[in-house]
C-alpha positions in Angstrom: 93.3 126.1 124.9 95.9 127.8 127.1 97.8 124.4 128.0 97.5 123.7 124.0 98.8 127.1 123.0 101.7 126.5 125.7 102.8 122.9 124.6 102.7 124.0 120.8 104.5 127.3 121.8 107.4 124.8 122.5 107.7 123.4 119.1 111.0 124.8 117.1 108.8 125.3 114.0 108.0 129.1 112.5 104.3 127.3 111.7 104.0 126.5 115.4 103.5 130.4 116.1 100.2 131.7 114.8 97.3 131.0 116.6 95.3 130.2 113.5 97.9 127.0 113.0 97.9 126.3 116.7 94.0 126.0 116.2 94.2 124.0 113.1 96.9 121.6 114.1 94.6 120.7 117.1 91.8 120.2 114.6 93.8 117.7 112.3 94.9 115.9 115.3 91.1 115.5 116.1 89.5 115.1 112.7 92.1 112.6 111.4 91.6 109.8 113.8 87.8 110.3 113.1 88.0 110.0 109.1 90.5 107.1 109.8 88.2 104.9 112.1 85.1 105.8 110.0 87.0 105.0 106.8 87.3 101.4 107.8 83.5 101.3 108.3 82.6 103.0 105.1 85.1 100.8 103.2 84.0 97.5 104.9 80.1 98.6 104.6 80.4 99.3 100.9 79.3 102.8 101.4 81.9 104.9 99.5 79.6 107.5 98.1 77.1 107.7 101.5 79.4 110.6 102.6 79.4 112.4 99.5 75.6 112.2 99.6 75.8 113.4 103.1 77.9 116.3 102.1 75.1 117.4 100.0 72.6 117.1 102.4 74.8 119.2 105.0 74.7 121.9 102.2 71.0 121.5 101.8 71.0 122.3 105.6 73.1 125.2 105.5 70.9 126.4 103.0 67.6 125.9 105.2 69.8 127.7 108.3 70.7 130.6 105.8 67.1 130.7 104.6 65.3 130.6 108.3 67.6 133.1 109.5 66.5 135.6 107.1 62.5 134.4 107.1 62.0 133.4 110.8 63.2 136.4 113.3 63.3 133.6 116.2 66.3 131.8 114.0 68.2 135.5 113.5 71.9 135.2 113.7 71.6 131.3 114.5 74.4 129.3 112.9 73.3 127.6 110.2 75.9 124.7 110.9 73.2 123.3 113.7 70.4 123.2 110.8 72.6 121.2 108.7 73.5 118.6 111.4 70.0 118.1 112.0 69.1 117.7 108.4 71.9 115.5 107.8 71.3 113.2 110.8 67.5 113.0 109.5 68.8 112.4 106.0 71.2 109.7 107.5 68.1 108.0 108.9 65.8 108.2 106.0 68.3 106.6 103.7 68.8 103.6 106.2 65.1 103.3 106.4 64.7 103.5 102.7 67.6 101.3 101.9 66.2 98.5 104.4 62.8 98.6 102.9 63.7 98.6 99.0 65.7 95.7 97.0 67.3 98.5 95.0 71.3 98.3 95.4 72.8 101.0 97.6 74.4 102.9 95.0 71.1 103.6 93.6 69.6 104.7 96.8 72.4 107.1 97.7 72.5 108.2 93.8 68.5 109.2 94.4 69.1 110.8 97.8 72.6 112.7 96.7 71.1 114.3 93.7 67.4 115.2 95.5 69.8 116.8 98.0 71.7 118.8 96.0 68.9 120.2 93.9 67.1 121.0 97.2 70.1 122.9 98.4 70.5 125.0 95.2 66.6 125.5 94.9 66.9 127.2 98.7 70.2 128.8 98.2 69.1 130.8 94.8 65.5 131.2 96.4 63.8 134.5 95.9 66.9 135.5 93.8 69.1 134.8 96.2 73.0 133.8 95.0 74.8 130.7 95.7 77.9 132.4 96.0 77.7 132.8 99.9 78.4 128.9 99.9 81.5 128.5 97.7 83.7 128.1 100.7 82.1 125.1 101.5 83.1 123.7 98.5 86.9 124.0 99.2 86.9 124.6 102.8 89.4 126.5 105.0 90.9 124.6 108.1 92.6 127.8 109.4 89.3 129.2 109.9 88.4 126.5 112.7 86.9 127.7 115.8 88.2 126.1 119.2 84.5 125.5 120.4 84.0 123.1 117.4 86.9 121.5 118.0 85.8 120.6 121.4 82.7 119.3 120.2 84.9 116.9 117.6 86.7 115.7 120.3 83.6 114.6 122.3 82.2 112.9 118.9 85.7 111.2 118.8 85.5 109.6 122.0 81.6 108.4 121.2 82.7 107.3 117.5 85.6 105.1 119.5 83.1 103.7 122.1 80.9 102.9 119.0 83.7 101.3 116.8 84.8 99.3 119.8 81.1 97.9 120.7 79.5 97.5 117.3 82.5 97.2 114.5 81.6 93.0 114.5 77.6 93.8 114.2 78.2 96.3 111.4 80.3 94.0 109.7 77.8 91.5 109.8 75.0 93.5 108.8 76.7 94.7 106.0 77.5 91.4 104.8 74.9 89.4 105.6 71.9 91.4 107.0 69.6 88.1 107.3 72.1 86.2 109.3 72.4 89.3 111.6 68.8 89.5 112.1 68.6 85.6 112.9 71.4 86.4 115.6 69.6 89.4 117.5 71.4 91.9 116.0 69.2 95.3 115.0 70.5 95.8 112.1 68.3 99.0 111.3 69.5 100.8 114.1 73.2 99.6 114.2 73.5 101.1 110.5 71.2 104.1 111.5 73.6 105.1 114.6 76.7 104.4 112.1 75.2 106.7 109.5 74.2 109.3 111.9 77.8 109.3 113.5 79.1 110.2 109.8 76.5 112.7 109.2 77.6 114.4 112.0 81.5 114.3 111.2 81.0 115.3 107.5 78.6 118.2 108.6 81.0 120.1 111.0 84.3 119.2 109.4 82.8 119.9 106.0 83.6 123.8 106.3 86.9 123.1 107.2 88.1 120.5 104.6 85.6 121.5 101.9 82.7 119.4 100.5 84.6 118.6 96.8 87.0 116.0 98.9 85.6 115.3 101.9 84.2 111.9 100.5 87.7 111.2 99.5 88.6 111.5 103.3 86.5 108.7 104.5 87.6 106.4 101.7 91.4 106.6 101.2 92.5 105.8 104.3 90.7 102.6 104.7 91.1 101.6 101.4 94.9 102.1 101.3 94.8 100.1 104.3 93.3 97.2 102.6 96.2 96.7 100.6 98.6 96.8 103.2 96.6 95.3 106.4 97.6 91.2 107.1 94.9 91.1 109.7 91.8 93.4 111.2 93.9 95.0 113.7 96.5 96.1 111.4 93.8 97.3 109.1 92.4 99.6 111.5 95.8 100.8 113.0 97.1 101.5 109.4 94.0 103.7 108.1 94.3 105.9 111.5 98.1 106.3 111.0 97.6 107.3 107.2 95.1 109.6 108.3 96.8 111.3 111.0 100.2 111.3 109.0 98.4 112.6 105.8 96.5 115.3 108.0 99.6 116.9 109.2 101.5 116.4 106.1 98.7 118.4 104.2 98.1 121.0 106.9 102.1 122.0 106.7 101.8 121.5 102.9 99.1 124.4 102.8 100.9 126.7 105.2 104.1 126.8 103.3 102.6 126.6 99.7 99.3 128.4 100.2 97.3 125.3 98.9 94.0 124.1 100.0 94.5 121.8 103.2 91.6 119.4 102.3 93.0 119.1 98.8 96.7 118.7 100.0 95.5 116.3 102.9 93.5 114.0 100.0 96.4 113.8 97.7 98.8 112.8 100.5 96.1 109.8 101.0 96.2 109.2 97.4 100.0 109.0 97.3 100.1 106.5 100.0 97.4 104.4 98.6 99.3 104.1 95.1 102.2 103.1 97.4 100.5 100.5 99.2 98.8 99.3 96.1 102.4 98.6 94.2 103.7 97.0 97.5 100.5 94.8 98.3 101.9 91.7 97.2 105.2 92.3 99.1 103.6 93.2 102.6 101.4 90.1 102.5 
């Protein structure tokens, strides 16, 4: 981190001075590529609302962690985020299993899991007369409160997601478009989708406290959706999604710093603007 602080200290900008902005900028530079890469998978797999359901499950995990910390002495003082990560990953595997074992559409299964997760989270948060207000910060997020250790964790996850994306993207696409054909070619459809869902679960859970539960789904949809308007081939599709997420992330952070708005909402609005521009120009760029 000392090297990062030294490098950002050389930037001739006012916002590059405070340490919280240095940490937030590093977080954006790590989170944005994650969202850009995962967005292409989410859009092509037609799972746009899955990340929203995962956000609800992560909230439930936070509630479980908070309750466990007050009831079980062993977990007193433990970070609820780890409960949220574990619950979200279990949620992702269970969703994948049910999705494969039923003939219901994905949006129906997502709706069942999402509504159940949010209801369970609210129930646990208010159990015994507890107050829901302790979780209000999760709804909006605060990227300025990012911790360097969690940025390092996300950087490791970024490396793992890039490896997963490079090795399994074609298999994931075939599995989502034609599961039977994928099975006939020896592709383990369930484990491909389960691993992909678990990756989204971890990213959503860890970054939820920074970008906010209310907008985190849009960050996993808009980069890929905008890229589809402008891309002529698959490499362009991935590159545009990644660059759009990165540029919007930095622009949203700076907007948040100068006008005091929510960073997550600012990033989302920049991505929405990019989608609008690419939608209007989609006939000219092809």
